[in-house]
N, CA and C atoms as a LAMMPS dump frame, in Angstrom:
ITEM: TIMESTEP
0
ITEM: NUMBER OF ATOMS
201
ITEM: BOX BOUNDS ff ff ff
-5.0000000000000000e+02 5.0000000000000000e+02
-5.0000000000000000e+02 5.0000000000000000e+02
-5.0000000000000000e+02 5.0000000000000000e+02
ITEM: ATOMS id mol type element x y z
1 1 1 N -452.605 -292.816 77.627
2 1 2 C -451.987 -293.578 78.681
3 1 3 C -451.291 -294.754 78.018
4 2 1 N -450.14 -295.07 78.492
5 2 2 C -449.409 -296.204 78.006
6 2 3 C -448.609 -296.826 79.175
7 3 1 N -448.764 -298.054 79.335
8 3 2 C -448.065 -298.82 80.454
9 3 3 C -448.307 -298.105 81.782
10 4 1 N -449.571 -297.744 82.003
11 4 2 C -449.966 -297.089 83.223
12 4 3 C -449.321 -295.733 83.435
13 5 1 N -448.877 -295.12 82.429
14 5 2 C -448.294 -293.777 82.526
15 5 3 C -449.108 -292.788 81.636
16 6 1 N -449.47 -291.632 82.205
17 6 2 C -450.198 -290.665 81.462
18 6 3 C -449.168 -289.921 80.578
19 7 1 N -449.53 -289.861 79.284
20 7 2 C -448.644 -289.296 78.252
21 7 3 C -448.942 -287.859 77.945
22 8 1 N -450.147 -287.378 78.168
23 8 2 C -450.563 -286.053 77.699
24 8 3 C -450.428 -284.978 78.775
25 9 1 N -450.123 -285.36 79.985
26 9 2 C -449.995 -284.4 81.117
27 9 3 C -448.658 -284.642 81.837
28 10 1 N -447.967 -283.526 82.112
29 10 2 C -446.757 -283.68 82.942
30 10 3 C -447.212 -283.766 84.386
31 11 1 N -447.307 -284.995 84.83
32 11 2 C -447.858 -285.268 86.154
33 11 3 C -447.063 -284.669 87.289
34 12 1 N -445.715 -284.688 87.172
35 12 2 C -444.92 -284.095 88.23
36 12 3 C -445.1 -282.591 88.332
37 13 1 N -445.207 -281.897 87.237
38 13 2 C -445.413 -280.478 87.315
39 13 3 C -446.812 -280.185 87.804
40 14 1 N -447.773 -281 87.478
41 14 2 C -449.153 -280.848 87.992
42 14 3 C -449.134 -281.014 89.526
43 15 1 N -448.449 -282.061 90.022
44 15 2 C -448.37 -282.231 91.468
45 15 3 C -447.692 -281.108 92.148
46 16 1 N -446.69 -280.555 91.531
47 16 2 C -445.96 -279.435 92.114
48 16 3 C -446.814 -278.196 92.203
49 17 1 N -447.609 -277.927 91.142
50 17 2 C -448.504 -276.822 91.111
51 17 3 C -449.574 -276.971 92.23
52 18 1 N -450.077 -278.182 92.37
53 18 2 C -451.051 -278.414 93.471
54 18 3 C -450.41 -278.194 94.794
55 19 1 N -449.197 -278.658 95.041
56 19 2 C -448.514 -278.415 96.31
57 19 3 C -448.341 -276.967 96.541
58 20 1 N -447.858 -276.193 95.531
59 20 2 C -447.679 -274.782 95.666
60 20 3 C -448.983 -274.075 96.082
61 21 1 N -450.079 -274.415 95.462
62 21 2 C -451.329 -273.783 95.75
63 21 3 C -451.814 -274.185 97.196
64 22 1 N -451.595 -275.398 97.556
65 22 2 C -452.024 -275.846 98.911
66 22 3 C -451.146 -275.155 99.981
67 23 1 N -449.9 -274.941 99.709
68 23 2 C -449.006 -274.214 100.677
69 23 3 C -449.37 -272.791 100.878
70 24 1 N -450.046 -272.201 99.903
71 24 2 C -450.431 -270.79 100.1
72 24 3 C -451.507 -270.594 101.15
73 25 1 N -452.272 -271.646 101.397
74 25 2 C -453.389 -271.514 102.371
75 25 3 C -454.595 -270.931 101.749
76 26 1 N -455.62 -270.753 102.559
77 26 2 C -456.889 -270.225 102.104
78 26 3 C -456.846 -268.724 102.037
79 27 1 N -457.529 -268.164 101.001
80 27 2 C -457.665 -266.719 100.908
81 27 3 C -458.726 -266.223 101.881
82 28 1 N -458.837 -264.963 102.027
83 28 2 C -459.889 -264.394 102.917
84 28 3 C -461.3 -264.717 102.417
85 29 1 N -461.45 -264.704 101.073
86 29 2 C -462.761 -265.046 100.473
87 29 3 C -463.067 -266.488 100.766
88 30 1 N -462.117 -267.397 100.636
89 30 2 C -462.352 -268.778 100.906
90 30 3 C -462.694 -269.035 102.364
91 31 1 N -462.06 -268.319 103.253
92 31 2 C -462.343 -268.496 104.697
93 31 3 C -463.801 -268.01 104.984
94 32 1 N -464.196 -266.891 104.428
95 32 2 C -465.522 -266.384 104.621
96 32 3 C -466.525 -267.356 104.082
97 33 1 N -466.272 -267.95 102.863
98 33 2 C -467.189 -268.874 102.229
99 33 3 C -467.29 -270.095 103.116
100 34 1 N -466.201 -270.624 103.683
101 34 2 C -466.258 -271.82 104.568
102 34 3 C -467.068 -271.524 105.788
103 35 1 N -466.898 -270.321 106.36
104 35 2 C -467.701 -269.953 107.499
105 35 3 C -469.178 -269.928 107.236
106 36 1 N -469.54 -269.388 106.09
107 36 2 C -470.941 -269.281 105.686
108 36 3 C -471.462 -270.718 105.475
109 37 1 N -470.754 -271.607 104.877
110 37 2 C -471.254 -272.987 104.655
111 37 3 C -471.495 -273.703 105.998
112 38 1 N -470.548 -273.459 106.971
113 38 2 C -470.802 -274.084 108.277
114 38 3 C -472.023 -273.504 108.983
115 39 1 N -472.293 -272.231 108.751
116 39 2 C -473.509 -271.639 109.393
117 39 3 C -474.808 -272.219 108.795
118 40 1 N -474.819 -272.394 107.481
119 40 2 C -476.059 -272.819 106.849
120 40 3 C -476.222 -274.347 106.768
121 41 1 N -475.142 -275.068 107.096
122 41 2 C -475.201 -276.532 107.02
123 41 3 C -476.383 -277.167 107.724
124 42 1 N -476.712 -276.882 108.944
125 42 2 C -477.809 -277.565 109.575
126 42 3 C -479.135 -277.267 108.868
127 43 1 N -479.297 -276.157 108.254
128 43 2 C -480.544 -275.77 107.599
129 43 3 C -480.738 -276.577 106.352
130 44 1 N -479.722 -276.718 105.503
131 44 2 C -479.878 -277.494 104.29
132 44 3 C -479.898 -278.949 104.616
133 45 1 N -479.231 -279.476 105.651
134 45 2 C -479.372 -280.845 106.029
135 45 3 C -480.786 -281.179 106.435
136 46 1 N -481.381 -280.309 107.186
137 46 2 C -482.802 -280.543 107.629
138 46 3 C -483.703 -280.503 106.366
139 47 1 N -483.488 -279.574 105.452
140 47 2 C -484.298 -279.501 104.291
141 47 3 C -484.188 -280.803 103.448
142 48 1 N -483.016 -281.289 103.229
143 48 2 C -482.865 -282.534 102.462
144 48 3 C -483.377 -283.733 103.251
145 49 1 N -483.202 -283.789 104.496
146 49 2 C -483.668 -284.894 105.32
147 49 3 C -485.222 -284.895 105.309
148 50 1 N -485.809 -283.778 105.252
149 50 2 C -487.315 -283.69 105.216
150 50 3 C -487.886 -284.395 104.002
151 51 1 N -487.122 -284.529 102.981
152 51 2 C -487.636 -285.231 101.775
153 51 3 C -487.81 -286.709 102.087
154 52 1 N -487.043 -287.26 102.997
155 52 2 C -487.069 -288.685 103.257
156 52 3 C -488.035 -289.047 104.34
157 53 1 N -488.701 -288.091 104.969
158 53 2 C -489.478 -288.335 106.151
159 53 3 C -490.558 -289.413 105.953
160 54 1 N -491.436 -289.233 104.998
161 54 2 C -492.502 -290.195 104.796
162 54 3 C -492.301 -290.971 103.499
163 55 1 N -491.099 -291.166 103.058
164 55 2 C -490.815 -291.842 101.809
165 55 3 C -490.539 -293.353 102.012
166 56 1 N -491.253 -294.13 101.333
167 56 2 C -490.967 -295.553 101.358
168 56 3 C -490.156 -295.924 100.177
169 57 1 N -489.033 -296.516 100.377
170 57 2 C -488.153 -296.855 99.246
171 57 3 C -488.179 -298.341 99.056
172 58 1 N -488.378 -298.757 97.831
173 58 2 C -488.322 -300.204 97.471
174 58 3 C -487.114 -300.41 96.65
175 59 1 N -486.191 -301.25 97.033
176 59 2 C -484.982 -301.43 96.286
177 59 3 C -485.254 -302.069 94.89
178 60 1 N -484.535 -301.622 93.913
179 60 2 C -484.669 -302.184 92.614
180 60 3 C -484.185 -303.644 92.575
181 61 1 N -482.981 -303.891 93.171
182 61 2 C -482.435 -305.194 93.248
183 61 3 C -482.449 -305.641 94.721
184 62 1 N -483.048 -306.76 94.937
185 62 2 C -483.167 -307.261 96.322
186 62 3 C -481.795 -307.618 96.867
187 63 1 N -480.882 -308.108 96.005
188 63 2 C -479.595 -308.53 96.473
189 63 3 C -478.761 -307.331 96.984
190 64 1 N -479.11 -306.107 96.555
191 64 2 C -478.329 -304.952 97.023
192 64 3 C -479.015 -304.24 98.15
193 65 1 N -480.22 -304.681 98.598
194 65 2 C -480.928 -303.994 99.641
195 65 3 C -480.422 -304.503 101.013
196 66 1 N -480.811 -303.797 102.026
197 66 2 C -480.485 -304.224 103.396
198 66 3 C -481.671 -304.883 104.05
199 67 1 N -482.641 -305.242 103.284
200 67 2 C -483.858 -305.918 103.805
201 67 3 C -483.642 -307.365 103.983
């Protein structure tokens, strides 16, 4: 990087490639994967939230805590 410009990557061609991929839309596999994630989301949220149920957290730095 020099003068806030990246020298090792052609940024404009990278942006164009990203735009091209985004314009293609989702594939059938990606759509099915998204649907699966939405179906299982409540289950893994409950699982992770159960970890916090009886947990007492003591902040390391008092200035960063909400206490």
